[in-house]
N, C-alpha and C positions, 0 to 999 in steps of 0.2 A: 868615547865614554871614559870618564875619569876612573882611575884605579880605586877600588874599594867603595865606590858609590853605587847606589842601587839604580836599577832601570827607571823607577818612578821619579826619583830625585833628579837624575840627569835630564829626564824628559821635561819635567816642570820647570827646571831652572837653566834652560839654554838661553844665553844672553842674546839680546837683539844685536844686529851688526852695527847699528848706530843708536845712541840714546833716543828715546821718543820725546818729542818736544813737550808732551803733556803728562808724561809718566804713566802712560797706559799700561796696564798689566796684561792685556790681550793685544797681540800684534794687530795694528790697524789694517784695514783692507785698502790697498792702494788701487783704486779703480782708475787707473790712468793708462792710456795706451803709449804716451810718449813722455819724455823728460827734458827739461830745459837745461842748457849749459850757459855758464858765464862767458866763456870764450870759444872761439873756433878751435883753438889748440886743445882745449879740454874735450870738446866734441870729437876731434880726430883721435885723441888717445882712447876715448871710450869705444869707438867704433872699430878701432884696429887692435883692440885687446890689450892696450898698454896701461889701462886703468880698469878699476872694477866698478866704475860708474854705470848706472843703468841707461840703456839706450832706447829700448822698445819692448813692450810687455810680451810680444811673441817670442822674445829671446831671453829676457830675465825680468823679474818683478820682485820688489822687496817682500811682499807678503808670501809669494811662492818660495822665494829663496830661504825665508825663515822656516817654512815648513820643511824644506829639504834639510836645512841645517839641524833641525830637531831630529829628524830620522838619522842623519849622519852621526849625530852625537850619541844616540842610543845604540847604533849598530856597530860603530867603530870603523865604518867605511871611510874610504878616501874621498868619495863623491856620491851624491845622490841626485837623480834627475827626475823631476815630477812631470808627468804627462797627463793627458786628459782621459785616459782609460787604461785598463790592464792590456787590452789588445794593442794600444798605441805603444806601451812599454815593450811588448813582445816584438812588434814590427820594427820599431826604432833599433832595437838591439840586433836583430837579424840583419837589418840593412847596413848597420854600422860595421858588421863582421864579415858578411858574405859578399862575394862577387861571382860573375859568371864563371863556372868551373869549380866553384867551392861545393862542399857537401856538409850536411848536418846530420849527425848520427842521433837517433832518438827512438822512442817507442811509438807504437800505434795507439797506446793507451793515453789519449790526449783529450782535452777539451775540444769541442767541435770546431770553433773558429781557429784555434791554434793549429789543428790538423789541416784546415782549409788553407791557411796562409802558407803552409809548407808545400802541400801538394798542388795548389792552384796558383797563388799569387807569385811566390818566389820561384816556382818551377818555370814560369813564363819568362823569367830573367836569367835562366841557365843555372839556377841553384838546385842541386840534387839533394833529396832527403833519403837517407838510408835507415830504414826501420828494422828494429831487432828487439829481442828480449833483453832489456837492460839489466835483468838479474842473471843473465848468462854471460860471464866475463869473456869467455872465448869468443862468443859471437860478437860482442861489442868490439873487442880488440881487432877481430878480423876485418871489420868494416872501416876502421880508422886508417887514414893515410895522410900524405903530405897536403892534400887539398881539403882536409877536414877542418872547418872553421869553428866547430863547436860540438860538444856533446850536450844535448839538452834533455831535461826531464821535468816532470811535476813531482814534488816530494811525496804527495799522496795524490794519485790520479783521480780525475773527476770525469765520470762517476764510478770508475771501476774499483777505486780505493786500493790500488796496488802500491806497495811501498818498495822502494829500491834500497839496496845497501849502499849508502852514500860514500862510506869510507872506501869500499872496494872500487866503486866507480871512479872516485877521486884518484885512486892509485893508477888506474888505467889512463885517465886524462893526463896526469902528471907524467907518466912514463912516456906518453906519446906527444907531449907538449901541446896539448889541446885544452882550451878553456872549458871549464864545467860550468854550465849555465842552468839555473833552476828556477822554475815558477814555484814559489813557496806560499802562495796565497792561502792554502788550506790550513796552515799553522801560522799564527801571527808572529811578527818580529819580536814581540815580548816573550814568546815562549820557545822560539827556535833561533839558534845562532848559526847561521848559514856558513860563516867562514870557519867555524870549528870543524866542519865536515868537508872542507876542501872546495866549497863552492865559490867560484871567482866572481861571477855576476849573478845577483839575485833579482828576480822579477816579481813584483807584487801588484795585484790589483787592489789598490787602496780603497776602491769602492766597497770592499767587503769589511773586514774587521775595523779598519782604520777610520772609515768615514763616520762611524758613530750611529749606525742604524740606517744604512742606505740613504744617507742625506744627499749624496753627490757621487759623480763618476770621477775616477782617478787611477793612475798607475805610477809605479816607481821603478826606476832601474838603479840598483845599488851596486856600486863598484868597489870591491874590497882591496884592490891594488895588489892582489896576490899572484897575478899571472904575468909572465914575461912575454910581452907581445912581439918580441923579436922573431918568434916562431909563427906568428899569424900571417897567413897568405896576403892579407889586406893592410894590416897596420904596421908591419915591420919597419917601414920607412919612417914612421913617426917616433920610433923608440929613441933614436939618438938625441932628439930634443925634448921629448915628453916622458921618457922612461916608462914606469908603470902606469902613468896617467894617459897612455896613448889611446886607449879605448874611450876614456872620458873626453879627451880633446876632440877626437873624431866625432863623438856623439854631440858634444855641446857646441862646437864650432861649425859643424856642418849639418849633420843628419837631422837633429831635432829642430833646428831653425829653418831648415829647408822644407821639412815635411809639415811644420806649422801645427804640431800637436801639443804644445806646452800647456801646462795646467793654468787655469784662470785663477785670479786672486781670490774671488768669491769661494771657490772650491777649496783653495789652500787654506783659507780661514776656517771653513767648516771642518776640514780634515785635521787641522791643527788642534782644534777642540776635541775631535774624536780621538786622537792619540792619547789625550789625557785620561780617558776612561776605558781605553781599549783592554787593558789587562783585567780590570774588574769585570767587564762584560764577557770577556773570553772565559774567565774562571767559572762564571755562572753558567754560560751556555754549554761549555764542555762538560761540566758536572751533570747538567740536566740531560745531555745527550747520552752519556753513559748510563744513567739510571733508566731512561726511557728505553734504550736498547736491551738492557737486561730484562725489563719487563716484557718487551715484545718478543724476545727470544723464546719465551714460554708459551706463546699463543700458537695454537695448531692451525689457525687460519693463515698464518704467515709461513711461507715455504723456507725463507732464510733471512737473516739479518746480517748486514755487512757493515761492521764498524771495527776499526783496528784496536779500539779500546777494550773490546770484549776478549776475555781470556780464550775463548774458543776460536778467535780469528787467527788465521795462519801467519799473519804479519804482526801479531800482538807484541812479541818480544822485541822484534826489530824496531817497531814503532816506539815502544817504551824507551829503548836505548837511544833513539834519535830525537824523539820529541818530548820525552818525559812522561809523567803520570797521565797527562791529558792528551787526547788524540784528536782534538779538533771538535767542531760542532756540526758536522755533516755526516750522514749515514744513508745507506740504501737498504731496501728490503724487496723481496720478491714475493709476488702473489702467483696464483695458478696461471694467469693469462693476461694478455693485453686488456681484454674486456673487463677482467676482475680489477685491474688497475684503474681503468676509467670509472667504473662503478664506485670503487673506494673514493677516489678523488672528488667525485660529484657529491658524495654524501658528507664530506668534511664541513664542519661548522665553525671551528676555531681556527684551524690551520688554513693558511691562505694558499690558494692555487696561483703560484707566481714563480717566475725565475729570479735569479740572484741567490747569493750566499750571505749568511751572517747579518741579515736584517735583525732588528730587535724583535720582529715577529717571526714566528715559525712558518716556513714555506715548504710546499711540496710541488714536485714537477715530475712528469713522465718523460725522461730524457729522449727516449727512442722516437717519440712523435713530435718533439719540440726542438731541442738543441740539435739533435742529430736527424731531424725529420726529413731533411732534403737529401740525406745520404741514402744510397742504395742498400737494401737488406744485406747484400754481400759485404759491403764496406762496414756496416754496423756490426756484422758478425766478426769481421777481422778485428774491430776495435773493442769487442767484448761489451757491446751495448745491447742489452736484452730488452724485448718487448715486455717482459714480465717485471721489470725493475722500476721502482719509484725512488726518487732522491728527495731527502728531507734536510733542510737547513734549520737547525734549532735556534730559537730566539730566547727571549728572557721570561717567557711565561712560566707558570707553575708546572712541574713535571706531571702532577696528577691530572691537571686539567687537559694537558696534551694527551696522556694515556687514555683518558675517558673519551676524547675526540676519536682516537684510534679505535677504540672498542665499539663505539656506535657506528662508525663508518664501515667496520668489518662485518657487522651483522647483516 
């Protein structure tokens, strides 16, 4: 990001890596799997990493690279890797950092599939997950040791809406020479500057705010180059040659190309367009979310409304300090029972019964029976996922129209 220039300007005026032959203002979609070379020597240089020429679109692609460059330009990161989903971004990150005998320190307040990859997928390869209360510094520090490859969190947990003190957690991570990795999907990159709070690796589901209304699936791994990988159990051998780019080198030269989850050029094109309107859409959705929550808080039919933008919320001040005046476009509310939740959802007329976050349409889901539906009641209780909770993702509709849909569905 250029000094003294705005987010919007940097975003819109990121230069192409090469001039377009026809002067196109939108980056063309390069729907090509492979690329031709003039000589065998050029081909060798590209495949051995001695040149930046494109080789194969599972590894790199001009349209995807331009999308990555745009995100890099507006975040100030040293590297951005675009993958085909948010879960691909999470799995590629963990696999790049962890090995058998490593441990990851995190909270049980996680999105369902994130919890699953830790306790099921990675556990089968000898990676331990150490769960704790991330707002309890003593507990966090007691679990970190020489084999800890990461402290991981969601900046606002989904669906619990818990907020962690990032500066305090960053101090613990730095004191113990462990990278701090955060899923920041709930607050978009136009509103939250992860590196200012000590986050070393940022993970984003670009399916959400960035895609421009749920047009496509995608995920981003954003490396700020702020961690000394010499203390990493897995990456320390790369530091001599790669320095602070050791993680990115491991990710791009081995992990993402071996797992085959690179973003497609069609998706990169759509999400590049989505980036251009992200801040406008976010401002509208977040403002609507707060206004709606303030109205719903007054209804006796609703047991409680959980949104960190509300003054009554216990995380309000911390959320405001870390994320600014807007607290995202997702909230939850509780009714009297699971049956009441199902009845309410079945009566909705405007709000869509669907999963996903930050579509242009407002969406409602009952997390306990869907996202966490295959988990045992005991695990759901440990994760603080209640049968009485409905999660709502706010879109771009008029706030009064959304409120009236609530009113009629609650009757």
